[in-house]
Every structure is written in structure tokens, then in C-alpha cells.
PASEBA-1860 file (N, C-alpha, C; in nm, 3 decimals):
! residues 324
1> XXXXXXXX> 24.098/19.104/12.670/24.080/19.017/12.552/24.081/19.106/12.430 ~ 24.198/19.135/12.381/24.213/19.226/12.269/24.151/19.168/12.144 ~ 24.080/19.258/12.067/24.020/19.216/11.941/23.889/19.145/11.956 ~ 23.832/19.126/12.086/23.705/19.056/12.104/23.605/19.149/12.171 ~ 23.477/19.131/12.135/23.369/19.201/12.204/23.313/19.110/12.310 ~ 23.306/19.159/12.430/23.257/19.077/12.540/23.116/19.122/12.575 ~ 23.022/19.027/12.564/22.883/19.056/12.597/22.853/18.994/12.731 ~ 22.795/19.071/12.817/22.765/19.024/12.951/22.616/19.016/12.968
9> XXXXXXXX> 22.572/18.900/13.018/22.428/18.880/13.039/22.407/18.808/13.168 ~ 22.283/18.768/13.197/22.250/18.703/13.324/22.316/18.568/13.339 ~ 22.365/18.511/13.232/22.426/18.376/13.240/22.578/18.381/13.222 ~ 22.631/18.498/13.231/22.775/18.510/13.223/22.817/18.583/13.098 ~ 22.945/18.567/13.068/22.999/18.637/12.953/23.002/18.547/12.831 ~ 22.977/18.609/12.716/22.980/18.536/12.588/23.072/18.613/12.496 ~ 23.162/18.541/12.436/23.254/18.605/12.344/23.199/18.602/12.204 ~ 23.202/18.713/12.139/23.156/18.718/11.999/23.274/18.694/11.908
17> XXXXXXXX> 23.243/18.694/11.780/23.351/18.677/11.682/23.443/18.797/11.686 ~ 23.569/18.778/11.650/23.661/18.892/11.647/23.611/18.999/11.552 ~ 23.633/19.121/11.588/23.595/19.233/11.502/23.718/19.277/11.426 ~ 23.710/19.266/11.295/23.824/19.304/11.211/23.797/19.441/11.153 ~ 23.896/19.518/11.140/23.877/19.649/11.076/23.847/19.631/10.928 ~ 23.770/19.721/10.871/23.737/19.709/10.728/23.862/19.711/10.643 ~ 23.863/19.628/10.541/23.976/19.620/10.449/23.946/19.703/10.325 ~ 24.040/19.779/10.284/24.016/19.860/10.162/23.991/19.771/10.041
25> XXXXXXXX> 23.889/19.812/9.957/23.861/19.739/9.835/23.779/19.614/9.854 ~ 23.741/19.585/9.980/23.664/19.463/10.005/23.525/19.504/10.054 ~ 23.419/19.450/9.996/23.282/19.484/10.035/23.183/19.417/9.943 ~ 23.052/19.437/9.970/22.950/19.376/9.885/22.955/19.431/9.744 ~ 22.914/19.347/9.650/22.911/19.388/9.510/22.806/19.496/9.491 ~ 22.831/19.592/9.407/22.732/19.699/9.383/22.601/19.641/9.331 ~ 22.486/19.699/9.378/22.354/19.650/9.337/22.331/19.676/9.189 ~ 22.265/19.576/9.123/22.233/19.590/8.980/22.121/19.692/8.964
33> XXXXXXXX> 22.120/19.770/8.859/22.015/19.867/8.834/21.878/19.802/8.830 ~ 21.772/19.865/8.893/21.638/19.806/8.902/21.546/19.850/8.790 ~ 21.584/19.938/8.703/21.497/19.986/8.595/21.477/19.878/8.490 ~ 21.349/19.879/8.428/21.321/19.788/8.318/21.398/19.832/8.195 ~ 21.439/19.735/8.119/21.488/19.767/7.985/21.366/19.789/7.896 ~ 21.386/19.848/7.780/21.276/19.876/7.687/21.206/19.746/7.647 ~ 21.282/19.641/7.622/21.223/19.513/7.580/21.138/19.455/7.692 ~ 21.188/19.461/7.816/21.110/19.409/7.929/20.980/19.487/7.946
41> XXXXXXXX> 20.987/19.619/7.929/20.868/19.701/7.943/20.765/19.666/7.836 ~ 20.810/19.645/7.714/20.718/19.609/7.606/20.655/19.473/7.631 ~ 20.730/19.380/7.687/20.676/19.247/7.719/20.567/19.259/7.824 ~ 20.592/19.341/7.928/20.492/19.360/8.034/20.365/19.422/7.976 ~ 20.380/19.523/7.891/20.264/19.588/7.829/20.185/19.488/7.744 ~ 20.254/19.403/7.670/20.188/19.304/7.587/20.111/19.203/7.672 ~ 20.170/19.162/7.785/20.101/19.067/7.874/19.975/19.130/7.932 ~ 19.986/19.258/7.973/19.869/19.327/8.027/19.759/19.338/7.921
49> XXXXXXXX> 19.798/19.368/7.798/19.699/19.380/7.690/19.630/19.246/7.664 ~ 19.706/19.138/7.667/19.647/19.005/7.645/19.549/18.971/7.758 ~ 19.591/18.998/7.882/19.502/18.970/7.996/19.375/19.054/7.989 ~ 19.389/19.181/7.949/19.270/19.266/7.936/19.177/19.213/7.829 ~ 19.234/19.169/7.717/19.151/19.114/7.610/19.077/18.989/7.653 ~ 19.140/18.911/7.742/19.076/18.789/7.790/18.971/18.818/7.898 ~ 18.998/18.917/7.984/18.912/18.940/8.100/18.794/19.032/8.072 ~ 18.812/19.132/7.985/18.705/19.229/7.964/18.576/19.167/7.912
57> XXXXXXXX> 18.580/19.075/7.814/18.453/19.014/7.772/18.385/18.937/7.887 ~ 18.466/18.871/7.970/18.408/18.798/8.083/18.344/18.894/8.182 ~ 18.411/19.008/8.207/18.355/19.106/8.298/18.228/19.169/8.242 ~ 18.226/19.193/8.111/18.107/19.247/8.047/17.991/19.149/8.059 ~ 18.020/19.020/8.032/17.916/18.919/8.045/17.864/18.908/8.187 ~ 17.954/18.918/8.285/17.912/18.912/8.425/17.823/19.031/8.460 ~ 17.857/19.149/8.409/17.775/19.267/8.435/17.637/19.250/8.374 ~ 17.630/19.198/8.251/17.501/19.179/8.186/17.417/19.076/8.260
65> XXXXXXXX> 17.479/18.972/8.312/17.405/18.872/8.388/17.353/18.931/8.519 ~ 17.435/19.014/8.583/17.389/19.079/8.707/17.271/19.171/8.679 ~ 17.277/19.244/8.568/17.164/19.327/8.530/17.041/19.242/8.499 ~ 17.064/19.121/8.448/16.952/19.030/8.423/16.881/18.991/8.550 ~ 16.955/18.973/8.658/16.893/18.941/8.788/16.803/19.056/8.832 ~ 16.852/19.180/8.819/16.771/19.296/8.854/16.649/19.307/8.763 ~ 16.668/19.277/8.636/16.556/19.281/8.541/16.448/19.181/8.581 ~ 16.487/19.060/8.618/16.389/18.960/8.663/16.313/19.008/8.785
73> XXXXXXXX> 16.383/19.073/8.877/16.317/19.126/8.996/16.213/19.230/8.958 ~ 16.248/19.319/8.864/16.152/19.419/8.818/16.030/19.354/8.755 ~ 16.054/19.257/8.668/15.943/19.192/8.598/15.853/19.118/8.696 ~ 15.910/19.059/8.799/15.828/18.992/8.900/15.736/19.092/8.970 ~ 15.790/19.210/8.999/15.709/19.310/9.069/15.596/19.361/8.980 ~ 15.625/19.386/8.853/15.520/19.428/8.761/15.416/19.316/8.746 ~ 15.465/19.193/8.737/15.374/19.079/8.722/15.288/19.060/8.846 ~ 15.344/19.084/8.963/15.266/19.074/9.085/15.153/19.177/9.086
81> XXXXXXXX> 15.184/19.299/9.041/15.080/19.400/9.030/14.972/19.360/8.932 ~ 15.012/19.299/8.822/14.917/19.253/8.719/14.823/19.147/8.777 ~ 14.876/19.054/8.854/14.794/18.949/8.913/14.703/19.005/9.024 ~ 14.753/19.100/9.101/14.670/19.161/9.204/14.555/19.238/9.141 ~ 14.580/19.304/9.029/14.472/19.372/8.959/14.365/19.272/8.917 ~ 14.408/19.160/8.860/14.311/19.058/8.816/14.232/19.004/8.936 ~ 14.299/18.981/9.047/14.229/18.931/9.167/14.122/19.028/9.213 ~ 14.147/19.158/9.199/14.051/19.260/9.243/13.943/19.289/9.139
89> XXXXXXXX> 13.953/19.229/9.021/13.858/19.258/8.913/13.800/19.130/8.854 ~ 13.769/19.036/8.941/13.703/18.911/8.901/13.780/18.835/8.793 ~ 13.912/18.840/8.803/13.995/18.766/8.710/14.021/18.833/8.578 ~ 13.965/18.952/8.556/13.984/19.022/8.428/14.117/19.095/8.427 ~ 14.190/19.083/8.318/14.323/19.140/8.308/14.317/19.290/8.276 ~ 14.425/19.364/8.304/14.428/19.507/8.269/14.417/19.527/8.118 ~ 14.377/19.648/8.081/14.367/19.682/7.938/14.506/19.690/7.875 ~ 14.511/19.652/7.749/14.635/19.660/7.672/14.599/19.708/7.533
97> XXXXXXXX> 14.548/19.831/7.527/14.484/19.879/7.405/14.581/19.929/7.301 ~ 14.705/19.939/7.333/14.801/19.981/7.232/14.768/20.117/7.175 ~ 14.769/20.127/7.043/14.744/20.255/6.977/14.600/20.271/6.931 ~ 14.512/20.179/6.966/14.372/20.192/6.927/14.357/20.201/6.777 ~ 14.269/20.289/6.725/14.247/20.298/6.581/14.368/20.346/6.502 ~ 14.469/20.402/6.568/14.588/20.439/6.492/14.642/20.577/6.517 ~ 14.566/20.666/6.586/14.620/20.798/6.616/14.733/20.785/6.718 ~ 14.830/20.873/6.707/14.947/20.864/6.794/14.918/20.885/6.940
105> XXXXXXXX> 14.804/20.948/6.973/14.772/20.975/7.113/14.670/20.877/7.168 ~ 14.633/20.773/7.095/14.527/20.683/7.139/14.560/20.611/7.267 ~ 14.687/20.590/7.294/14.722/20.516/7.414/14.723/20.605/7.538 ~ 14.689/20.732/7.524/14.661/20.816/7.641/14.521/20.783/7.688 ~ 14.506/20.729/7.807/14.372/20.690/7.853/14.272/20.804/7.852 ~ 14.318/20.929/7.873/14.223/21.039/7.878/14.157/21.063/7.743 ~ 14.218/21.013/7.636/14.160/21.033/7.504/14.023/20.967/7.494 ~ 14.011/20.844/7.542/13.886/20.772/7.537/13.820/20.762/7.674
113> XXXXXXXX> 13.879/20.821/7.774/13.819/20.818/7.905/13.839/20.689/7.981 ~ 13.945/20.616/7.954/13.972/20.493/8.028/14.121/20.482/8.056 ~ 14.153/20.394/8.147/14.293/20.371/8.184/14.346/20.248/8.112 ~ 14.475/20.243/8.092/14.544/20.130/8.032/14.633/20.067/8.139 ~ 14.692/19.950/8.111/14.786/19.893/8.209/14.898/19.992/8.235 ~ 14.938/20.062/8.130/15.035/20.171/8.141/15.011/20.264/8.023 ~ 15.039/20.389/8.040/15.018/20.485/7.932/15.151/20.538/7.881 ~ 15.145/20.607/7.769/15.264/20.671/7.715/15.316/20.603/7.590
121> XXXXXXXX> 15.376/20.684/7.505/15.435/20.634/7.380/15.574/20.692/7.368 ~ 15.674/20.610/7.404/15.812/20.656/7.402/15.867/20.659/7.259 ~ 15.970/20.738/7.240/16.038/20.744/7.112/16.176/20.804/7.133 ~ 16.258/20.802/7.027/16.385/20.873/7.029/16.369/21.018/6.984 ~ 16.249/21.052/6.935/16.229/21.182/6.872/16.189/21.292/6.969 ~ 16.195/21.265/7.100/16.167/21.371/7.196/16.028/21.369/7.252 ~ 15.960/21.254/7.252/15.827/21.244/7.310/15.830/21.285/7.457 ~ 15.727/21.363/7.499/15.720/21.403/7.640/15.693/21.282/7.728
129> XXXXXXXX> 15.643/21.173/7.669/15.616/21.052/7.747/15.745/20.983/7.794 ~ 15.857/21.016/7.731/15.983/20.949/7.764/16.020/20.961/7.911 ~ 15.986/21.074/7.972/16.029/21.102/8.109/15.912/21.125/8.204 ~ 15.791/21.095/8.159/15.672/21.124/8.239/15.639/21.007/8.331 ~ 15.684/21.017/8.456/15.660/20.910/8.553/15.513/20.897/8.590 ~ 15.435/21.002/8.571/15.293/20.995/8.604/15.220/20.888/8.522 ~ 15.269/20.863/8.402/15.206/20.762/8.317/15.226/20.622/8.372 ~ 15.318/20.607/8.467/15.345/20.477/8.528/15.278/20.461/8.663
137> XXXXXXXX> 15.276/20.567/8.743/15.237/20.550/8.884/15.115/20.632/8.923 ~ 15.056/20.705/8.831/14.935/20.780/8.861/14.813/20.695/8.824 ~ 14.726/20.664/8.922/14.608/20.580/8.892/14.516/20.639/8.785 ~ 14.528/20.768/8.758/14.448/20.828/8.652/14.482/20.769/8.516 ~ 14.607/20.725/8.501/14.653/20.673/8.373/14.680/20.523/8.376 ~ 14.742/20.475/8.481/14.788/20.336/8.485/14.701/20.252/8.577 ~ 14.649/20.142/8.524/14.570/20.050/8.607/14.656/19.978/8.710 ~ 14.785/19.967/8.684/14.873/19.899/8.779/14.929/19.992/8.885
145> XXXXXXXX> 14.902/20.122/8.872/14.960/20.219/8.966/14.930/20.187/9.112 ~ 14.808/20.146/9.148/14.785/20.115/9.290/14.863/19.994/9.341 ~ 14.915/19.913/9.250/14.983/19.789/9.288/15.134/19.796/9.267 ~ 15.180/19.884/9.178/15.324/19.899/9.149/15.357/20.046/9.168 ~ 15.398/20.082/9.286/15.417/20.224/9.321/15.555/20.276/9.284 ~ 15.652/20.190/9.266/15.789/20.232/9.238/15.811/20.241/9.087 ~ 15.830/20.360/9.030/15.847/20.370/8.884/15.974/20.305/8.833 ~ 16.072/20.282/8.920/16.200/20.226/8.875/16.184/20.083/8.824
153> XXXXXXXX> 16.081/20.012/8.868/16.069/19.872/8.827/16.023/19.859/8.683 ~ 15.984/19.968/8.619/15.943/19.963/8.479/16.063/19.975/8.384 ~ 16.181/19.996/8.439/16.300/20.020/8.355/16.402/19.911/8.377 ~ 16.441/19.841/8.270/16.546/19.740/8.277/16.680/19.809/8.301 ~ 16.762/19.761/8.394/16.890/19.828/8.422/16.987/19.824/8.304 ~ 16.965/19.732/8.211/17.053/19.726/8.094/17.011/19.821/7.983 ~ 16.893/19.878/7.993/16.840/19.969/7.890/16.903/20.107/7.908 ~ 16.985/20.147/7.814/17.054/20.277/7.820/16.989/20.381/7.729
161> XXXXXXXX> 16.864/20.357/7.687/16.800/20.447/7.591/16.772/20.583/7.653 ~ 16.779/20.686/7.570/16.755/20.823/7.611/16.673/20.896/7.505 ~ 16.614/21.004/7.545/16.549/21.091/7.448/16.654/21.144/7.350 ~ 16.618/21.155/7.224/16.710/21.197/7.119/16.829/21.101/7.108 ~ 16.802/20.972/7.123/16.908/20.873/7.109/16.994/20.865/7.232 ~ 17.116/20.915/7.225/17.210/20.902/7.336/17.232/21.034/7.410 ~ 17.159/21.139/7.378/17.195/21.271/7.431/17.100/21.324/7.537 ~ 16.974/21.286/7.534/16.876/21.342/7.624/16.866/21.267/7.755
169> XXXXXXXX> 16.764/21.298/7.836/16.744/21.230/7.964/16.700/21.085/7.943 ~ 16.726/20.997/8.039/16.687/20.856/8.026/16.536/20.840/8.013 ~ 16.495/20.742/7.936/16.353/20.709/7.925/16.311/20.624/8.045 ~ 16.180/20.617/8.070/16.135/20.561/8.197/16.083/20.419/8.188 ~ 16.063/20.365/8.067/16.002/20.232/8.059/16.075/20.147/7.956 ~ 16.095/20.018/7.993/16.158/19.920/7.903/16.064/19.805/7.869 ~ 15.959/19.784/7.948/15.879/19.662/7.937/15.751/19.687/7.859 ~ 15.710/19.584/7.787/15.584/19.587/7.712/15.505/19.461/7.743
177> XXXXXXXX> 15.375/19.467/7.719/15.283/19.358/7.750/15.237/19.293/7.620 ~ 15.234/19.160/7.619/15.191/19.085/7.502/15.051/19.128/7.460 ~ 15.033/19.156/7.331/14.902/19.192/7.282/14.808/19.071/7.270 ~ 14.858/18.955/7.306/14.768/18.840/7.318/14.695/18.841/7.451 ~ 14.740/18.925/7.545/14.681/18.930/7.679/14.626/19.069/7.705 ~ 14.520/19.075/7.785/14.460/19.203/7.823/14.335/19.234/7.745 ~ 14.241/19.300/7.809/14.117/19.339/7.743/14.133/19.478/7.685 ~ 14.041/19.517/7.596/14.042/19.652/7.540/13.928/19.730/7.601
185> XXXXXXXX> 13.923/19.857/7.571/13.817/19.943/7.623/13.687/19.916/7.547 ~ 13.573/19.949/7.606/13.445/19.923/7.539/13.430/19.993/7.406 ~ 13.496/20.109/7.390/13.479/20.184/7.266/13.595/20.165/7.170 ~ 13.672/20.058/7.186/13.778/20.029/7.088/13.713/19.997/6.954 ~ 13.786/20.024/6.846/13.727/20.013/6.713/13.688/19.869/6.682 ~ 13.575/19.845/6.616/13.534/19.708/6.578/13.632/19.652/6.476 ~ 13.643/19.519/6.466/13.556/19.419/6.527/13.606/19.370/6.662 ~ 13.689/19.445/6.732/13.754/19.393/6.852/13.667/19.407/6.977
193> XXXXXXXX> 13.598/19.520/6.992/13.508/19.536/7.104/13.570/19.498/7.237 ~ 13.507/19.405/7.307/13.556/19.362/7.437/13.660/19.251/7.426 ~ 13.692/19.210/7.307/13.792/19.104/7.290/13.930/19.159/7.322 ~ 14.023/19.070/7.355/14.160/19.118/7.380/14.219/19.184/7.256 ~ 14.298/19.287/7.282/14.364/19.356/7.172/14.452/19.263/7.093 ~ 14.490/19.150/7.153/14.576/19.055/7.085/14.522/19.007/6.952 ~ 14.389/19.012/6.933/14.334/18.971/6.805/14.396/19.048/6.690 ~ 14.428/19.175/6.716/14.489/19.256/6.610/14.628/19.206/6.576
201> XXXXXXXX> 14.707/19.175/6.679/14.845/19.132/6.655/14.852/18.990/6.604 ~ 14.751/18.907/6.635/14.760/18.765/6.602/14.681/18.728/6.478 ~ 14.634/18.825/6.403/14.553/18.792/6.286/14.630/18.711/6.183 ~ 14.760/18.723/6.185/14.848/18.647/6.095/14.802/18.655/5.951 ~ 14.792/18.779/5.903/14.762/18.803/5.762/14.630/18.738/5.720 ~ 14.527/18.767/5.796/14.395/18.721/5.756/14.355/18.584/5.805 ~ 14.431/18.525/5.898/14.396/18.391/5.950/14.383/18.398/6.101 ~ 14.270/18.452/6.153/14.255/18.463/6.298/14.224/18.328/6.361
209> XXXXXXXX> 14.328/18.255/6.396/14.311/18.117/6.443/14.372/18.095/6.580 ~ 14.408/18.205/6.650/14.487/18.191/6.773/14.412/18.245/6.893 ~ 14.440/18.187/7.011/14.377/18.229/7.135/14.429/18.366/7.179 ~ 14.339/18.442/7.244/14.379/18.561/7.317/14.319/18.550/7.458 ~ 14.368/18.633/7.551/14.342/18.610/7.693/14.299/18.740/7.760 ~ 14.170/18.747/7.795/14.116/18.865/7.861/14.099/18.843/8.011 ~ 14.096/18.719/8.056/14.080/18.688/8.198/14.150/18.558/8.230 ~ 14.172/18.536/8.358/14.257/18.423/8.398/14.198/18.288/8.364
217> XXXXXXXX> 14.067/18.275/8.356/14.006/18.147/8.322/14.034/18.105/8.178 ~ 14.080/18.199/8.094/14.111/18.167/7.955/14.254/18.118/7.936 ~ 14.334/18.126/8.041/14.475/18.086/8.029/14.484/17.935/8.052 ~ 14.451/17.861/7.947/14.456/17.715/7.955/14.554/17.656/7.854 ~ 14.583/17.728/7.748/14.678/17.681/7.648/14.738/17.804/7.578 ~ 14.867/17.829/7.598/14.957/17.763/7.694/14.908/17.785/7.838 ~ 14.959/17.703/7.928/14.925/17.717/8.068/14.990/17.840/8.129 ~ 14.951/17.876/8.252/15.004/17.998/8.315/15.156/18.001/8.324
225> XXXXXXXX> 15.221/17.888/8.343/15.367/17.887/8.355/15.437/17.904/8.221 ~ 15.363/17.893/8.111/15.423/17.900/7.977/15.376/18.020/7.896 ~ 15.275/18.091/7.941/15.224/18.206/7.868/15.293/18.332/7.917 ~ 15.377/18.392/7.833/15.445/18.514/7.875/15.349/18.632/7.867 ~ 15.368/18.728/7.958/15.282/18.846/7.964/15.363/18.974/7.941 ~ 15.478/18.989/8.009/15.564/19.106/7.991/15.701/19.061/7.943 ~ 15.764/19.147/7.864/15.901/19.118/7.820/15.981/19.246/7.815 ~ 16.109/19.226/7.806/16.208/19.331/7.792/16.219/19.362/7.643
233> XXXXXXXX> 16.149/19.465/7.595/16.149/19.494/7.451/16.276/19.566/7.410 ~ 16.318/19.543/7.286/16.436/19.612/7.235/16.414/19.763/7.243 ~ 16.507/19.837/7.304/16.487/19.982/7.319/16.462/20.054/7.188 ~ 16.516/20.003/7.078/16.494/20.068/6.949/16.349/20.056/6.902 ~ 16.271/19.963/6.961/16.134/19.943/6.916/16.030/19.988/7.016 ~ 16.071/20.034/7.134/15.975/20.075/7.236/15.892/20.193/7.186 ~ 15.760/20.181/7.196/15.671/20.294/7.174/15.560/20.290/7.278 ~ 15.446/20.225/7.244/15.340/20.213/7.343/15.366/20.091/7.431
241> XXXXXXXX> 15.269/20.055/7.515/15.289/19.946/7.610/15.254/19.809/7.558 ~ 15.217/19.798/7.430/15.181/19.668/7.373/15.291/19.612/7.286 ~ 15.310/19.480/7.291/15.411/19.412/7.210/15.339/19.320/7.112 ~ 15.358/19.344/6.983/15.293/19.265/6.878/15.386/19.154/6.829 ~ 15.330/19.037/6.807/15.405/18.923/6.755/15.323/18.855/6.646 ~ 15.385/18.824/6.534/15.317/18.756/6.425/15.319/18.606/6.448 ~ 15.201/18.547/6.468/15.191/18.403/6.486/15.200/18.332/6.351 ~ 15.224/18.200/6.353/15.238/18.127/6.226/15.111/18.132/6.143
249> XXXXXXXX> 15.128/18.133/6.013/15.015/18.118/5.923/14.970/17.972/5.922 ~ 14.859/17.945/5.861/14.808/17.808/5.856/14.910/17.714/5.794 ~ 14.956/17.618/5.870/15.050/17.519/5.818/15.191/17.569/5.801 ~ 15.222/17.691/5.848/15.356/17.744/5.827/15.419/17.794/5.955 ~ 15.525/17.873/5.939/15.597/17.927/6.053/15.616/18.077/6.034 ~ 15.623/18.151/6.142/15.653/18.294/6.127/15.796/18.311/6.078 ~ 15.817/18.408/5.993/15.950/18.430/5.938/16.005/18.567/5.973 ~ 15.943/18.635/6.067/15.993/18.766/6.105/15.947/18.800/6.246
257> XXXXXXXX> 16.023/18.892/6.309/15.977/18.956/6.432/15.890/19.074/6.390 ~ 15.781/19.098/6.463/15.703/19.220/6.437/15.758/19.332/6.524 ~ 15.748/19.317/6.656/15.828/19.400/6.746/15.950/19.318/6.787 ~ 16.060/19.386/6.812/16.185/19.317/6.842/16.202/19.294/6.991 ~ 16.240/19.174/7.032/16.276/19.152/7.173/16.417/19.201/7.198 ~ 16.449/19.225/7.325/16.584/19.268/7.361/16.676/19.147/7.373 ~ 16.804/19.173/7.367/16.907/19.070/7.394/17.021/19.132/7.475 ~ 16.984/19.218/7.570/17.081/19.298/7.645/17.143/19.224/7.762
265> XXXXXXXX> 17.093/19.104/7.794/17.146/19.029/7.908/17.232/18.913/7.859 ~ 17.346/18.949/7.798/17.437/18.849/7.745/17.363/18.761/7.645 ~ 17.301/18.827/7.545/17.223/18.761/7.439/17.100/18.688/7.495 ~ 17.035/18.750/7.592/16.915/18.694/7.652/16.816/18.806/7.678 ~ 16.691/18.767/7.706/16.582/18.862/7.722/16.501/18.827/7.847 ~ 16.451/18.927/7.917/16.369/18.905/8.035/16.223/18.886/8.000 ~ 16.160/18.785/8.061/16.017/18.757/8.043/15.954/18.734/8.179 ~ 15.825/18.769/8.192/15.745/18.724/8.306/15.622/18.652/8.252
273> XXXXXXXX> 15.572/18.558/8.331/15.469/18.465/8.285/15.344/18.476/8.372 ~ 15.234/18.423/8.319/15.103/18.441/8.381/15.093/18.377/8.519 ~ 15.181/18.285/8.553/15.179/18.227/8.688/15.255/18.314/8.788 ~ 15.319/18.421/8.740/15.389/18.513/8.828/15.539/18.503/8.826 ~ 15.597/18.399/8.766/15.742/18.386/8.768/15.805/18.465/8.654 ~ 15.933/18.496/8.669/16.011/18.565/8.566/16.137/18.486/8.538 ~ 16.189/18.501/8.418/16.312/18.430/8.381/16.385/18.507/8.273 ~ 16.514/18.479/8.262/16.595/18.532/8.153/16.609/18.423/8.049
281> XXXXXXXX> 16.554/18.447/7.930/16.555/18.346/7.824/16.670/18.375/7.728 ~ 16.756/18.276/7.708/16.870/18.291/7.619/16.831/18.254/7.476 ~ 16.862/18.344/7.384/16.831/18.319/7.244/16.931/18.221/7.184 ~ 16.880/18.129/7.104/16.967/18.031/7.039/17.038/18.091/6.919 ~ 16.975/18.188/6.856/17.037/18.255/6.740/17.037/18.406/6.763 ~ 17.114/18.453/6.860/17.111/18.597/6.890/17.160/18.682/6.774 ~ 17.243/18.624/6.687/17.291/18.701/6.574/17.182/18.737/6.475 ~ 17.068/18.666/6.478/16.957/18.697/6.388/16.871/18.810/6.442
289> XXXXXXXX> 16.898/18.856/6.564/16.827/18.971/6.621/16.923/19.088/6.620 ~ 16.885/19.196/6.554/16.975/19.309/6.540/17.018/19.364/6.675 ~ 17.140/19.412/6.681/17.192/19.473/6.802/17.127/19.610/6.822 ~ 17.100/19.646/6.947/17.040/19.775/6.978/17.135/19.888/6.940 ~ 17.078/19.990/6.870/17.161/20.102/6.825/17.151/20.224/6.916 ~ 17.037/20.240/6.987/17.009/20.359/7.068/17.012/20.486/6.982 ~ 16.979/20.471/6.855/16.983/20.586/6.765/16.848/20.610/6.699 ~ 16.791/20.506/6.638/16.668/20.526/6.561/16.572/20.409/6.583
297> XXXXXXXX> 16.444/20.435/6.562/16.339/20.335/6.581/16.351/20.225/6.477 ~ 16.333/20.101/6.522/16.329/19.986/6.432/16.215/19.897/6.476 ~ 16.126/19.863/6.386/16.014/19.776/6.417/16.034/19.638/6.362 ~ 15.961/19.605/6.257/15.967/19.472/6.198/16.108/19.441/6.147 ~ 16.153/19.320/6.172/16.282/19.274/6.122/16.263/19.140/6.052 ~ 16.297/19.134/5.928/16.287/19.010/5.853/16.392/18.910/5.901 ~ 16.352/18.784/5.906/16.447/18.680/5.943/16.530/18.645/5.820 ~ 16.664/18.664/5.826/16.747/18.640/5.707/16.766/18.493/5.674
305> XXXXXXXX> 16.726/18.403/5.764/16.745/18.260/5.741/16.609/18.195/5.723 ~ 16.602/18.098/5.635/16.475/18.030/5.609/16.423/17.965/5.737 ~ 16.290/17.963/5.756/16.234/17.901/5.877/16.257/17.750/5.875 ~ 16.243/17.682/5.988/16.200/17.740/6.116/16.316/17.801/6.194 ~ 16.289/17.917/6.251/16.384/17.982/6.340/16.350/17.940/6.483 ~ 16.445/17.882/6.558/16.412/17.828/6.690/16.366/17.934/6.790 ~ 16.418/18.056/6.779/16.378/18.161/6.873/16.237/18.211/6.844 ~ 16.206/18.229/6.716/16.071/18.274/6.681/15.970/18.163/6.712
313> XXXXXXXX> 16.009/18.039/6.691/15.921/17.928/6.727/15.896/17.924/6.878 ~ 16.000/17.945/6.957/15.982/17.946/7.103/15.885/18.057/7.142 ~ 15.904/18.175/7.080/15.816/18.288/7.111/15.672/18.255/7.075 ~ 15.650/18.193/6.960/15.515/18.159/6.918/15.452/18.059/7.016 ~ 15.528/17.962/7.061/15.476/17.858/7.150/15.438/17.914/7.287 ~ 15.495/18.031/7.323/15.467/18.089/7.454/15.381/18.215/7.444 ~ 15.334/18.247/7.322/15.248/18.364/7.302/15.102/18.326/7.294 ~ 15.072/18.214/7.228/14.932/18.173/7.210/14.928/18.026/7.173
321> XXXX> 14.805/17.976/7.152/14.783/17.837/7.109/14.665/17.838/7.011 ~ 14.658/17.740/6.922/14.549/17.740/6.823/14.411/17.730/6.889 ~ 14.316/17.798/6.829/14.178/17.786/6.873/14.126/17.648/6.839 ~ 14.045/17.591/6.927/13.987/17.459/6.903/13.849/17.472/6.841
END
């Protein structure tokens, strides 16, 4: 069978198509070049840039929210230690003496011979307290040390603060305790005595009309689920372990932050409450709270918009209640 290929198999022979010799000049068309033209390359680069611009903010927000979950976990653990301390001390809360009469070392418990909920005064200026873990977990200094043994829970994962701004080692604490809560030492300067240190922060320019909380039986207004105890303070304002807030004056509203709250969790801040729960609170006007610089200390911030400010009002409603 000339010109045919014969295939033999178990079922007999099968003839294939005739095999023709290759013809000169006949064959597949040459393949087109696969390289991008300059215009095509620029279009691809532009598309990638647009996608990156759309996706990066979403990825940043997702990262901040994930850090918020870790922050809530930390605050719950600190809050659990705070409640365990109260249970072991007849309902009396840990000390929150802040800076005492005003010397920079007053919040070192050894100065007055007593312990605080936490010791140390952080700064950007190179304070040795910035990296001193003993102030968090050594019972000689911290009343919560027997209950909160892991120093990592005192640091919010979103807090990137370091000694000397952005150049030194990381600082060890992000959280502060409301000065409306906690008792002071017996030798704290008068007229505070055994009263909560919060009286100092809540005086509201000569109008001491607000509740403070030295023990759990006093947490009746706001109730335990609404009274915040610890928060994620703005790293630019972190110093001692107390957080001061200016309550409204008689018949008015607060018009400024005294200490600044953080907004590192996608314009939100971590709080823990007297009932033990923690939450990430989203600010309604985050633009009115300055962005963290990680460069220099910032304390009081004036509210640039006339009151009432919804965020400051929320803070006031969860910090204290009027005395009856």
C-alpha cells in the first residue's frame, strides 16, 4: 500500500491518512512577537498603580482592626487583674496616684513607700521608665503584678512609640487608668487623702460635682458596664499611669481633651470597663483628635469646633456621673 502507514493492533489493521512529503514554502505562519509594546507596558503599570491605590487603604484598615482585636485582649487581661485585686482587697480598687504633689518621681511607689496600679513615667526624652519591665510585673512596684504576669499585655500592638521618638527602643506601656477610679495613698497631699485621685482630674475648674470610685460598691452611676477604667492613650501623651479628663462645668460641656485618647485602630480607641469587658470605640469626629506624631509630647488639645462634641460627650458620660 504505497503512500499509506499501516498500523497493526489487536483488532486488525487500520489505515492512516496518506503521508505527503513536505512542500516547499508551505507551513504554519511565523509566531507573532510576544514582547509588550511601550504603550501596553504603560497601561499595565497604570492599572497596577490604580489597584494598589484602591487596595492599600483597605489593607491598612484591616491591619488596624486586627491590632484592635489584640488590643481588646490585652485590655481584658489587665482588667481581669484589676478585678481580682479588688476581690482580694474587700472591693477596694488599686491606687492610681498619678504624679502626687507634682514632683516628676512621685509615681515611683518607693518614693512614698507604697505601690501603685503601675509605676513609671514614660516620655520621648529618654526616661529610664520607658523600657523598665519591673515597673509592670514586679510586686514591689505594681499592685497588679501578682495578677498580670505578662508585661506584653500592657502594650497596644498599634503603638509604635520609642524612646527618643522613632529612634530608641520600644516603650513598654500604652494603657492608662481613669483618674476617676482608684484610691490614693494615705499620705497623698490634702484635700484628697483617702479619696480617689480622680477628684483632682474632675474638679472642672473649681466645681467638684462629679463622682469618683475607690471601691466597687461606689460604681452605681455610670454602672459597671458603662464606666471605663483603662484606655489606649495617645502615645504622644503617655507619661504616668493616670488619665485625666475634664468633666463638664455646671450647665455646660467640656470643650477640650485634657489627656488625648488614641485613634490607632482605624480611627478608634480601646477601652475596658468596670464589669470586665473591653471594646474598640469608634470616634465620630476622629479629625478633631490630632494624629499621633511619635515625635514630641502633647497633652491638652483644644476642641476647634464649638461644643457639644459627640466624642467628648461620650467620654464624659462614661467617666463619671453627677453627685446627688
